[in-house]
VOMARZA-37372 format. One record per residue: residue number from 1; residue in one letter; y negated, z, x of N, C-alpha, C in turn. Coordinates in steps of 0.05 Angstrom, whole numbers, plus 5000, padded with zeros to 4 digits. Example, Ala and Ser with C-alpha at 12.3 -4.5 7.8 and 13.67 -1.06 7.14 Angstrom:
REM residues 2
<num = 1	residu = A	npy = 5114	npz = 5156	npx = 5264	capy = 5090	capz = 5156	capx = 5246	cpy = 5066	cpz = 5156	cpx = 5264>
<num = 2	residu = S	npy = 5045	npz = 5142	npx = 5257	capy = 5021	capz = 5143	capx = 5273	cpy = 4999	cpz = 5157	cpx = 5258>
END
This chain:
REM residues 155
<num = 1	residu = M	npy = 5053	npz = 5188	npx = 5103	capy = 5071	capz = 5171	capx = 5118	cpy = 5055	cpz = 5160	cpx = 5141>
<num = 2	residu = T	npy = 5062	npz = 5166	npx = 5165	capy = 5048	capz = 5155	capx = 5188	cpy = 5063	cpz = 5129	cpx = 5197>
<num = 3	residu = F	npy = 5048	npz = 5111	npx = 5208	capy = 5060	capz = 5086	capx = 5219	cpy = 5041	cpz = 5074	cpx = 5240>
<num = 4	residu = T	npy = 5052	npz = 5056	npx = 5255	capy = 5037	capz = 5042	capx = 5276	cpy = 5038	cpz = 5013	cpx = 5271>
<num = 5	residu = V	npy = 5015	npz = 4999	npx = 5272	capy = 5015	capz = 4970	capx = 5270	cpy = 4994	cpz = 4960	cpx = 5290>
<num = 6	residu = N	npy = 5003	npz = 4939	npx = 5304	capy = 4985	capz = 4926	capx = 5324	cpy = 4975	cpz = 4946	cpx = 5345>
<num = 7	residu = G	npy = 4992	npz = 4966	npx = 5351	capy = 4985	capz = 4985	capx = 5372	cpy = 4968	cpz = 5009	cpx = 5363>
<num = 8	residu = H	npy = 4960	npz = 5010	npx = 5337	capy = 4944	capz = 5031	capx = 5326	cpy = 4959	cpz = 5048	cpx = 5306>
<num = 9	residu = S	npy = 4956	npz = 5074	npx = 5308	capy = 4971	capz = 5092	capx = 5289	cpy = 4953	cpz = 5098	cpx = 5265>
<num = 10	residu = Y	npy = 4966	npz = 5100	npx = 5242	capy = 4952	capz = 5107	capx = 5218	cpy = 4967	cpz = 5130	cpx = 5205>
<num = 11	residu = K	npy = 4951	npz = 5148	npx = 5193	capy = 4961	capz = 5173	capx = 5183	cpy = 4972	cpz = 5172	cpx = 5154>
<num = 12	residu = Y	npy = 4962	npz = 5153	npx = 5139	capy = 4970	capz = 5151	capx = 5110	cpy = 4980	cpz = 5123	cpx = 5104>
<num = 13	residu = G	npy = 4999	npz = 5122	npx = 5085	capy = 5007	capz = 5096	capx = 5075	cpy = 4984	cpz = 5083	cpx = 5060>
<num = 14	residu = Y	npy = 4989	npz = 5060	npx = 5049	capy = 4967	capz = 5046	capx = 5035	cpy = 4979	cpz = 5031	cpx = 5011>
<num = 15	residu = Y	npy = 4961	npz = 5025	npx = 4992	capy = 4968	capz = 5009	capx = 4969	cpy = 4953	cpz = 4983	cpx = 4971>
<num = 16	residu = L	npy = 4966	npz = 4962	npx = 4962	capy = 4952	capz = 4936	capx = 4961	cpy = 4936	cpz = 4935	cpx = 4935>
<num = 17	residu = C	npy = 4911	npz = 4925	npx = 4937	capy = 4894	capz = 4925	capx = 4914	cpy = 4876	cpz = 4901	cpx = 4915>
<num = 18	residu = D	npy = 4861	npz = 4897	npx = 4893	capy = 4842	capz = 4875	capx = 4893	cpy = 4814	cpz = 4886	cpx = 4899>
<num = 19	residu = R	npy = 4794	npz = 4870	npx = 4899	capy = 4768	capz = 4877	capx = 4909	cpy = 4752	cpz = 4896	cpx = 4892>
<num = 20	residu = I	npy = 4761	npz = 4903	npx = 4868	capy = 4746	capz = 4921	capx = 4850	cpy = 4748	cpz = 4950	cpx = 4860>
<num = 21	residu = Y	npy = 4767	npz = 4956	npx = 4877	capy = 4771	capz = 4983	capx = 4886	cpy = 4753	cpz = 4990	cpx = 4910>
<num = 22	residu = P	npy = 4748	npz = 5015	npx = 4914	capy = 4730	capz = 5023	capx = 4937	cpy = 4744	cpz = 5019	cpx = 4964>
<num = 23	residu = N	npy = 4729	npz = 5020	npx = 4985	capy = 4740	capz = 5016	capx = 5012	cpy = 4750	cpz = 5043	cpx = 5023>
<num = 24	residu = Y	npy = 4774	npz = 5051	npx = 5013	capy = 4787	capz = 5075	capx = 5023	cpy = 4808	cpz = 5068	cpx = 5043>
<num = 25	residu = S	npy = 4815	npz = 5087	npx = 5061	capy = 4834	capz = 5081	capx = 5081	cpy = 4862	cpz = 5078	cpx = 5070>
<num = 26	residu = T	npy = 4867	npz = 5085	npx = 5045	capy = 4893	capz = 5083	capx = 5033	cpy = 4895	cpz = 5059	cpx = 5014>
<num = 27	residu = L	npy = 4874	npz = 5042	npx = 5014	capy = 4874	capz = 5018	capx = 4997	cpy = 4869	cpz = 4993	cpx = 5015>
<num = 28	residu = M	npy = 4886	npz = 4973	npx = 5012	capy = 4882	capz = 4949	capx = 5028	cpy = 4877	cpz = 4925	cpx = 5010>
<num = 29	residu = K	npy = 4853	npz = 4913	npx = 5014	capy = 4845	capz = 4890	capx = 4998	cpy = 4848	cpz = 4865	cpx = 5015>
<num = 30	residu = A	npy = 4851	npz = 4842	npx = 5001	capy = 4851	capz = 4816	capx = 5014	cpy = 4823	cpz = 4810	cpx = 5022>
<num = 31	residu = Y	npy = 4820	npz = 4790	npx = 5039	capy = 4793	capz = 4781	capx = 5046	cpy = 4781	cpz = 4766	cpx = 5022>
<num = 32	residu = F	npy = 4755	npz = 4771	npx = 5017	capy = 4742	capz = 4759	capx = 4994	cpy = 4740	cpz = 4729	cpx = 4997>
<num = 33	residu = V	npy = 4730	npz = 4720	npx = 5020	capy = 4728	capz = 4692	capx = 5027	cpy = 4741	cpz = 4688	cpx = 5054>
<num = 34	residu = P	npy = 4767	npz = 4683	npx = 5056	capy = 4780	capz = 4680	capx = 5082	cpy = 4770	cpz = 4655	cpx = 5096>
<num = 35	residu = Q	npy = 4763	npz = 4657	npx = 5121	capy = 4752	capz = 4634	capx = 5136	cpy = 4772	cpz = 4624	cpx = 5157>
<num = 36	residu = S	npy = 4782	npz = 4642	npx = 5173	capy = 4800	capz = 4634	capx = 5195	cpy = 4829	cpz = 4631	cpx = 5185>
<num = 37	residu = E	npy = 4845	npz = 4620	npx = 5203	capy = 4874	capz = 4617	capx = 5196	cpy = 4886	cpz = 4644	cpx = 5192>
<num = 38	residu = K	npy = 4878	npz = 4664	npx = 5209	capy = 4889	capz = 4691	capx = 5207	cpy = 4882	cpz = 4703	cpx = 5180>
<num = 39	residu = T	npy = 4857	npz = 4702	npx = 5172	capy = 4849	capz = 4714	capx = 5146	cpy = 4861	cpz = 4700	cpx = 5122>
<num = 40	residu = K	npy = 4864	npz = 4673	npx = 5125	capy = 4877	capz = 4658	capx = 5103	cpy = 4906	cpz = 4666	cpx = 5100>
<num = 41	residu = L	npy = 4920	npz = 4668	npx = 5123	capy = 4948	capz = 4676	capx = 5122	cpy = 4951	cpz = 4704	cpx = 5110>
<num = 42	residu = F	npy = 4934	npz = 4723	npx = 5120	capy = 4935	capz = 4750	capx = 5109	cpy = 4931	cpz = 4751	cpx = 5079>
<num = 43	residu = T	npy = 4910	npz = 4736	npx = 5070	capy = 4904	capz = 4736	capx = 5041	cpy = 4927	cpz = 4724	cpx = 5025>
<num = 44	residu = K	npy = 4939	npz = 4703	npx = 5035	capy = 4962	capz = 4691	capx = 5021	cpy = 4985	cpz = 4711	cpx = 5019>
<num = 45	residu = R	npy = 4991	npz = 4724	npx = 5041	capy = 5013	capz = 4744	capx = 5041	cpy = 5006	cpz = 4768	cpx = 5024>
<num = 46	residu = H	npy = 4981	npz = 4777	npx = 5025	capy = 4972	capz = 4800	capx = 5009	cpy = 4976	cpz = 4794	cpx = 4980>
<num = 47	residu = E	npy = 4966	npz = 4771	npx = 4971	capy = 4968	capz = 4763	capx = 4943	cpy = 4997	cpz = 4760	cpx = 4934>
<num = 48	residu = S	npy = 5014	npz = 4749	npx = 4952	capy = 5042	capz = 4746	capx = 4946	cpy = 5055	cpz = 4773	cpx = 4942>
<num = 49	residu = A	npy = 5049	npz = 4792	npx = 4960	capy = 5061	capz = 4819	capx = 4958	cpy = 5051	cpz = 4833	cpx = 4934>
<num = 50	residu = R	npy = 5025	npz = 4830	npx = 4927	capy = 5015	capz = 4843	capx = 4903	cpy = 5029	cpz = 4832	cpx = 4878>
<num = 51	residu = K	npy = 5035	npz = 4807	npx = 4877	capy = 5049	capz = 4795	capx = 4854	cpy = 5077	cpz = 4807	cpx = 4853>
<num = 52	residu = N	npy = 5090	npz = 4811	npx = 4876	capy = 5117	capz = 4824	capx = 4876	cpy = 5116	cpz = 4852	cpx = 4866>
<num = 53	residu = I	npy = 5094	npz = 4866	npx = 4871	capy = 5090	capz = 4893	capx = 4861	cpy = 5084	cpz = 4893	cpx = 4831>
<num = 54	residu = E	npy = 5067	npz = 4875	npx = 4823	capy = 5059	capz = 4874	capx = 4795	cpy = 5082	cpz = 4866	cpx = 4776>
<num = 55	residu = R	npy = 5101	npz = 4850	npx = 4786	capy = 5123	capz = 4841	capx = 4769	cpy = 5140	cpz = 4865	cpx = 4759>
<num = 56	residu = P	npy = 5149	npz = 4883	npx = 4777	capy = 5164	capz = 4906	capx = 4766	cpy = 5148	cpz = 4923	cpx = 4746>
<num = 57	residu = F	npy = 5122	npz = 4926	npx = 4751	capy = 5106	capz = 4941	capx = 4731	cpy = 5106	cpz = 4926	cpx = 4705>
<num = 58	residu = G	npy = 5104	npz = 4899	npx = 4706	capy = 5105	capz = 4883	capx = 4681	cpy = 5131	cpz = 4886	cpx = 4667>
<num = 59	residu = V	npy = 5153	npz = 4886	npx = 4682	capy = 5179	capz = 4889	capx = 4670	cpy = 5181	cpz = 4917	cpx = 4657>
<num = 60	residu = L	npy = 5173	npz = 4938	npx = 4671	capy = 5174	capz = 4965	capx = 4660	cpy = 5156	cpz = 4967	cpx = 4636>
<num = 61	residu = K	npy = 5134	npz = 4954	npx = 4637	capy = 5115	capz = 4955	capx = 4614	cpy = 5127	cpz = 4942	cpx = 4590>
<num = 62	residu = Q	npy = 5139	npz = 4918	npx = 4593	capy = 5150	capz = 4903	capx = 4571	cpy = 5176	cpz = 4916	cpx = 4560>
<num = 63	residu = T	npy = 5194	npz = 4924	npx = 4578	capy = 5220	capz = 4933	capx = 4568	cpy = 5221	cpz = 4963	cpx = 4562>
<num = 64	residu = L	npy = 5207	npz = 4979	npx = 4577	capy = 5208	capz = 5008	capx = 4573	cpy = 5182	cpz = 5020	cpx = 4563>
<num = 65	residu = H	npy = 5162	npz = 5003	npx = 4559	capy = 5136	capz = 5012	capx = 4550	cpy = 5122	cpz = 5031	cpx = 4569>
<num = 66	residu = V	npy = 5130	npz = 5028	npx = 4595	capy = 5117	capz = 5044	capx = 4616	cpy = 5090	cpz = 5033	cpx = 4621>
<num = 67	residu = V	npy = 5070	npz = 5050	npx = 4624	capy = 5042	capz = 5044	capx = 4629	cpy = 5030	cpz = 5026	cpx = 4607>
<num = 68	residu = K	npy = 5043	npz = 5025	npx = 4584	capy = 5031	capz = 5009	capx = 4562	cpy = 5008	cpz = 5024	cpx = 4549>
<num = 69	residu = Y	npy = 5010	npz = 5050	npx = 4550	capy = 4989	capz = 5066	capx = 4538	cpy = 4976	cpz = 5083	cpx = 4559>
<num = 70	residu = A	npy = 4954	npz = 5095	npx = 4553	capy = 4939	capz = 5111	capx = 4572	cpy = 4957	cpz = 5133	cpx = 4583>
<num = 71	residu = T	npy = 4955	npz = 5138	npx = 4609	capy = 4973	capz = 5158	capx = 4622	cpy = 4958	cpz = 5184	cpx = 4626>
<num = 72	residu = R	npy = 4934	npz = 5187	npx = 4617	capy = 4919	capz = 5212	capx = 4623	cpy = 4933	cpz = 5237	cpx = 4613>
<num = 73	residu = L	npy = 4948	npz = 5235	npx = 4592	capy = 4961	capz = 5258	capx = 4581	cpy = 4989	cpz = 5262	cpx = 4591>
<num = 74	residu = W	npy = 4998	npz = 5244	npx = 4608	capy = 5025	capz = 5246	capx = 4619	cpy = 5027	cpz = 5268	cpx = 4640>
<num = 75	residu = D	npy = 5050	npz = 5277	npx = 4644	capy = 5056	capz = 5297	capx = 4664	cpy = 5054	cpz = 5283	cpx = 4692>
<num = 76	residu = K	npy = 5042	npz = 5297	npx = 4711	capy = 5039	capz = 5285	capx = 4738	cpy = 5066	cpz = 5277	cpx = 4750>
<num = 77	residu = D	npy = 5087	npz = 5292	npx = 4746	capy = 5113	capz = 5286	capx = 4757	cpy = 5124	cpz = 5260	cpx = 4746>
<num = 78	residu = I	npy = 5119	npz = 5255	npx = 4720	capy = 5129	capz = 5230	capx = 4708	cpy = 5114	cpz = 5206	cpx = 4720>
<num = 79	residu = I	npy = 5088	npz = 5209	npx = 4723	capy = 5072	capz = 5187	capx = 4735	cpy = 5081	cpz = 5182	cpx = 4764>
<num = 80	residu = K	npy = 5085	npz = 5203	npx = 4779	capy = 5095	capz = 5200	capx = 4807	cpy = 5121	cpz = 5185	cpx = 4808>
<num = 81	residu = R	npy = 5140	npz = 5193	npx = 4790	capy = 5166	capz = 5180	capx = 4790	cpy = 5164	cpz = 5150	cpx = 4781>
<num = 82	residu = M	npy = 5147	npz = 5145	npx = 4762	capy = 5144	capz = 5117	capx = 4753	cpy = 5133	cpz = 5100	cpx = 4776>
<num = 83	residu = V	npy = 5112	npz = 5109	npx = 4790	capy = 5101	capz = 5094	capx = 4812	cpy = 5121	cpz = 5092	cpx = 4835>
<num = 84	residu = L	npy = 5135	npz = 5113	npx = 4840	capy = 5155	capz = 5113	capx = 4862	cpy = 5177	cpz = 5092	cpx = 4855>
<num = 85	residu = A	npy = 5185	npz = 5091	npx = 4830	capy = 5206	capz = 5072	capx = 4822	cpy = 5196	cpz = 5043	cpx = 4827>
<num = 86	residu = C	npy = 5171	npz = 5038	npx = 4820	capy = 5160	capz = 5011	capx = 4825	cpy = 5158	cpz = 5005	cpx = 4854>
<num = 87	residu = I	npy = 5150	npz = 5024	npx = 4870	capy = 5148	capz = 5020	capx = 4899	cpy = 5176	cpz = 5015	cpx = 4911>
<num = 88	residu = I	npy = 5196	npz = 5030	npx = 4902	capy = 5223	capz = 5026	capx = 4912	cpy = 5233	cpz = 4998	cpx = 4905>
<num = 89	residu = M	npy = 5228	npz = 4989	npx = 4880	capy = 5236	capz = 4962	capx = 4872	cpy = 5222	cpz = 4941	cpx = 4889>
<num = 90	residu = H	npy = 5197	npz = 4945	npx = 4894	capy = 5182	capz = 4926	capx = 4912	cpy = 5194	cpz = 4926	cpx = 4940>
<num = 91	residu = N	npy = 5200	npz = 4949	npx = 4951	capy = 5211	capz = 4950	capx = 4978	cpy = 5239	cpz = 4937	cpx = 4979>
<num = 92	residu = M	npy = 5254	npz = 4940	npx = 4957	capy = 5280	capz = 4928	capx = 4956	cpy = 5277	cpz = 4897	cpx = 4957>
<num = 93	residu = I	npy = 5258	npz = 4887	npx = 4942	capy = 5253	capz = 4858	capx = 4942	cpy = 5245	cpz = 4848	cpx = 4970>
<num = 94	residu = I	npy = 5226	npz = 4862	npx = 4982	capy = 5217	capz = 4855	capx = 5009	cpy = 5239	cpz = 4855	cpx = 5029>
<num = 95	residu = K	npy = 5255	npz = 4876	npx = 5029	capy = 5277	capz = 4879	capx = 5048	cpy = 5298	cpz = 4857	cpx = 5043>
<num = 96	residu = D	npy = 5304	npz = 4852	npx = 5018	capy = 5324	capz = 4831	capx = 5011	cpy = 5315	cpz = 4804	cpx = 5020>
<num = 97	residu = Q	npy = 5289	npz = 4799	npx = 5020	capy = 5278	capz = 4773	capx = 5029	cpy = 5272	cpz = 4773	cpx = 5059>
<num = 98	residu = D	npy = 5279	npz = 4794	npx = 5073	capy = 5274	capz = 4796	capx = 5102	cpy = 5244	cpz = 4793	cpx = 5109>
<num = 99	residu = R	npy = 5227	npz = 4805	npx = 5092	capy = 5198	capz = 4803	capx = 5097	cpy = 5186	cpz = 4830	cpx = 5104>
<num = 100	residu = A	npy = 5202	npz = 4850	npx = 5109	capy = 5191	capz = 4876	capx = 5116	cpy = 5177	cpz = 4874	cpx = 5143>
<num = 101	residu = I	npy = 5154	npz = 4887	npx = 5145	capy = 5139	capz = 4886	capx = 5171	cpy = 5143	cpz = 4911	cpx = 5188>
<num = 102	residu = C	npy = 5158	npz = 4931	npx = 5177	capy = 5164	capz = 4954	capx = 5193	cpy = 5190	cpz = 4967	cpx = 5183>
<num = 103	residu = T	npy = 5201	npz = 4984	npx = 5200	capy = 5225	capz = 4999	capx = 5192	cpy = 5216	cpz = 5028	cpx = 5188>
<num = 104	residu = Y	npy = 5233	npz = 5043	npx = 5175	capy = 5226	capz = 5070	capx = 5170	cpy = 5251	cpz = 5087	cpx = 5172>
<num = 105	residu = D	npy = 5247	npz = 5112	npx = 5178	capy = 5269	capz = 5132	capx = 5179	cpy = 5272	cpz = 5144	cpx = 5152>
<num = 106	residu = L	npy = 5296	npz = 5143	npx = 5141	capy = 5301	capz = 5154	capx = 5114	cpy = 5293	cpz = 5183	cpx = 5112>
<num = 107	residu = N	npy = 5294	npz = 5198	npx = 5134	capy = 5286	capz = 5226	capx = 5134	cpy = 5257	cpz = 5229	cpx = 5128>
<num = 108	residu = D	npy = 5240	npz = 5210	npx = 5136	capy = 5211	capz = 5211	capx = 5131	cpy = 5206	cpz = 5207	cpx = 5101>
<num = 109	residu = V	npy = 5223	npz = 5192	npx = 5088	capy = 5218	capz = 5186	capx = 5059	cpy = 5224	cpz = 5210	cpx = 5042>
<num = 110	residu = I	npy = 5243	npz = 5227	npx = 5050	capy = 5252	capz = 5249	capx = 5034	cpy = 5234	cpz = 5274	cpx = 5036>
<num = 111	residu = I	npy = 5215	npz = 5273	npx = 5055	capy = 5197	capz = 5296	capx = 5058	cpy = 5181	cpz = 5301	cpx = 5032>
<num = 112	residu = P	npy = 5181	npz = 5325	npx = 5022	capy = 5166	capz = 5330	capx = 4997	cpy = 5136	cpz = 5326	cpx = 5000>
<num = 113	residu = L	npy = 5123	npz = 5318	npx = 4979	capy = 5094	capz = 5315	capx = 4980	cpy = 5080	cpz = 5342	cpx = 4984>
<num = 114	residu = E	npy = 5060	npz = 5341	npx = 5000	capy = 5044	capz = 5366	capx = 5004	cpy = 5024	cpz = 5369	cpx = 4982>
<num = 115	residu = E	npy = 5021	npz = 5394	npx = 4973	capy = 5001	capz = 5400	capx = 4952	cpy = 4977	cpz = 5412	cpx = 4967>
<num = 116	residu = F	npy = 4954	npz = 5403	npx = 4959	capy = 4929	capz = 5414	capx = 4971	cpy = 4913	cpz = 5427	cpx = 4950>
<num = 117	residu = V	npy = 4902	npz = 5450	npx = 4957	capy = 4885	capz = 5465	capx = 4938	cpy = 4857	cpz = 5454	cpx = 4940>
<num = 118	residu = P	npy = 4847	npz = 5444	npx = 4917	capy = 4819	capz = 5433	capx = 4918	cpy = 4799	cpz = 5454	cpx = 4928>
<num = 119	residu = G	npy = 4780	npz = 5444	npx = 4944	capy = 4759	capz = 5462	capx = 4954	cpy = 4765	cpz = 5474	cpx = 4981>
<num = 120	residu = T	npy = 4790	npz = 5473	npx = 4990	capy = 4796	capz = 5484	capx = 5016	cpy = 4787	cpz = 5465	cpx = 5038>
<num = 121	residu = N	npy = 4784	npz = 5475	npx = 5062	capy = 4776	capz = 5457	capx = 5085	cpy = 4797	cpz = 5435	cpx = 5089>
<num = 122	residu = E	npy = 4822	npz = 5442	npx = 5087	capy = 4843	capz = 5422	capx = 5091	cpy = 4841	cpz = 5400	cpx = 5070>
<num = 123	residu = F	npy = 4836	npz = 5407	npx = 5046	capy = 4833	capz = 5388	capx = 5024	cpy = 4809	cpz = 5370	cpx = 5029>
<num = 124	residu = L	npy = 4787	npz = 5382	npx = 5036	capy = 4762	capz = 5367	capx = 5040	cpy = 4764	cpz = 5348	cpx = 5064>
<num = 125	residu = S	npy = 4777	npz = 5357	npx = 5085	capy = 4780	capz = 5339	capx = 5109	cpy = 4798	cpz = 5315	cpx = 5102>
<num = 126	residu = R	npy = 4819	npz = 5320	npx = 5085	capy = 4836	capz = 5298	capx = 5076	cpy = 4820	cpz = 5278	cpx = 5059>
<num = 127	residu = V	npy = 4803	npz = 5288	npx = 5042	capy = 4786	capz = 5270	capx = 5025	cpy = 4768	cpz = 5253	cpx = 5043>
<num = 128	residu = V	npy = 4756	npz = 5266	npx = 5063	capy = 4738	capz = 5251	capx = 5081	cpy = 4754	cpz = 5229	cpx = 5096>
<num = 129	residu = E	npy = 4778	npz = 5236	npx = 5105	capy = 4795	capz = 5216	capx = 5119	cpy = 4802	cpz = 5193	cpx = 5101>
<num = 130	residu = I	npy = 4809	npz = 5198	npx = 5076	capy = 4817	capz = 5177	capx = 5057	cpy = 4793	cpz = 5160	cpx = 5050>
<num = 131	residu = H	npy = 4769	npz = 5171	npx = 5048	capy = 4745	capz = 5156	capx = 5040	cpy = 4733	cpz = 5141	cpx = 5064>
<num = 132	residu = N	npy = 4746	npz = 5141	npx = 5087	capy = 4735	capz = 5128	capx = 5111	cpy = 4738	cpz = 5098	cpx = 5109>
<num = 133	residu = S	npy = 4716	npz = 5083	npx = 5104	capy = 4717	capz = 5054	capx = 5101	cpy = 4723	cpz = 5040	cpx = 5127>
<num = 134	residu = E	npy = 4715	npz = 5053	npx = 5150	capy = 4721	capz = 5040	capx = 5176	cpy = 4751	cpz = 5038	cpx = 5180>
<num = 135	residu = T	npy = 4766	npz = 5059	npx = 5173	capy = 4795	capz = 5058	capx = 5175	cpy = 4806	cpz = 5036	cpx = 5157>
<num = 136	residu = C	npy = 4795	npz = 5033	npx = 5133	capy = 4803	capz = 5013	capx = 5114	cpy = 4801	cpz = 4985	cpx = 5127>
<num = 137	residu = F	npy = 4779	npz = 4979	npx = 5140	capy = 4775	capz = 4953	capx = 5152	cpy = 4792	cpz = 4949	cpx = 5177>
<num = 138	residu = N	npy = 4794	npz = 4971	npx = 5193	capy = 4811	capz = 4969	capx = 5217	cpy = 4840	cpz = 4964	cpx = 5210>
<num = 139	residu = L	npy = 4850	npz = 4977	npx = 5189	capy = 4878	capz = 4973	capx = 5181	cpy = 4882	cpz = 4945	cpx = 5172>
<num = 140	residu = R	npy = 4864	npz = 4934	npx = 5156	capy = 4867	capz = 4906	capx = 5147	cpy = 4867	cpz = 4887	cpx = 5171>
<num = 141	residu = E	npy = 4849	npz = 4891	npx = 5191	capy = 4849	capz = 4874	capx = 5214	cpy = 4875	cpz = 4876	cpx = 5230>
<num = 142	residu = D	npy = 4885	npz = 4901	npx = 5233	capy = 4910	capz = 4905	capx = 5248	cpy = 4933	cpz = 4891	cpx = 5234>
<num = 143	residu = V	npy = 4935	npz = 4894	npx = 5208	capy = 4957	capz = 4881	capx = 5194	cpy = 4954	cpz = 4851	cpx = 5194>
<num = 144	residu = A	npy = 4929	npz = 4841	npx = 5192	capy = 4924	capz = 4812	capx = 5193	cpy = 4932	cpz = 4801	cpx = 5221>
<num = 145	residu = D	npy = 4925	npz = 4816	npx = 5242	capy = 4932	capz = 4808	capx = 5269	cpy = 4963	cpz = 4807	cpx = 5272>
<num = 146	residu = H	npy = 4976	npz = 4828	npx = 5262	capy = 5005	capz = 4830	capx = 5264	cpy = 5019	cpz = 4807	cpx = 5250>
<num = 147	residu = L	npy = 5010	npz = 4801	npx = 5225	capy = 5022	capz = 4779	capx = 5210	cpy = 5017	cpz = 4752	cpx = 5224>
<num = 148	residu = Y	npy = 4993	npz = 4749	npx = 5234	capy = 4986	capz = 4724	capx = 5247	cpy = 5003	cpz = 4720	cpx = 5272>
<num = 149	residu = Q	npy = 5007	npz = 4741	npx = 5288	capy = 5024	capz = 4739	capx = 5312	cpy = 5053	cpz = 4733	cpx = 5305>
<num = 150	residu = L	npy = 5063	npz = 4745	npx = 5283	capy = 5090	capz = 4739	capx = 5274	cpy = 5092	cpz = 4710	cpx = 5266>
<num = 151	residu = N	npy = 5072	npz = 4700	npx = 5253	capy = 5072	capz = 4672	capx = 5243	cpy = 5070	cpz = 4653	cpx = 5267>
<num = 152	residu = V	npy = 5054	npz = 4659	npx = 5287	capy = 5051	capz = 4642	capx = 5311	cpy = 5077	cpz = 4641	cpx = 5326>
<num = 153	residu = N	npy = 5090	npz = 4664	npx = 5328	capy = 5115	capz = 4666	capx = 5344	cpy = 5138	cpz = 4652	cpx = 5330>
<num = 154	residu = E	npy = 5137	npz = 4648	npx = 5303	capy = 5158	capz = 4634	capx = 5289	cpy = 5158	cpz = 4604	cpx = 5296>
<num = 155	residu = Y	npy = 5135	npz = 4593	npx = 5304	capy = 5133	capz = 4564	capx = 5309	cpy = 5130	cpz = 4557	cpx = 5337>
END
């Protein structure tokens, strides 16, 4: 999923995560020790959004026993559907609360996932792009700037 934020285009979507994860371009962490108003606002919004994401997983875990046990033996399609269901629930909450930071074209969402053959040049170049920590930090800065500008313009 490609998107533009703060005037910069990004090739892949991202997941919100905490600091135990690596600095990949598809993972967005909050600031460890936010200093400025911008980084404090971003960290507050990041943590709030993560809680909104974790709640549906908690509900699925408690009521349907989803992700209660190790998923290593699960079929990849079941895992994809479970994660997609949680993402959809999160997006519904965000949209309902008018907190979405971007719009999307429904046709972009329906595009099937591409399969990559491990070891091919295309696969390896994708891995290098995802492991790019510079993109990780640039994305966080762009989103933090975007949120801060929205907040400043509200007042």
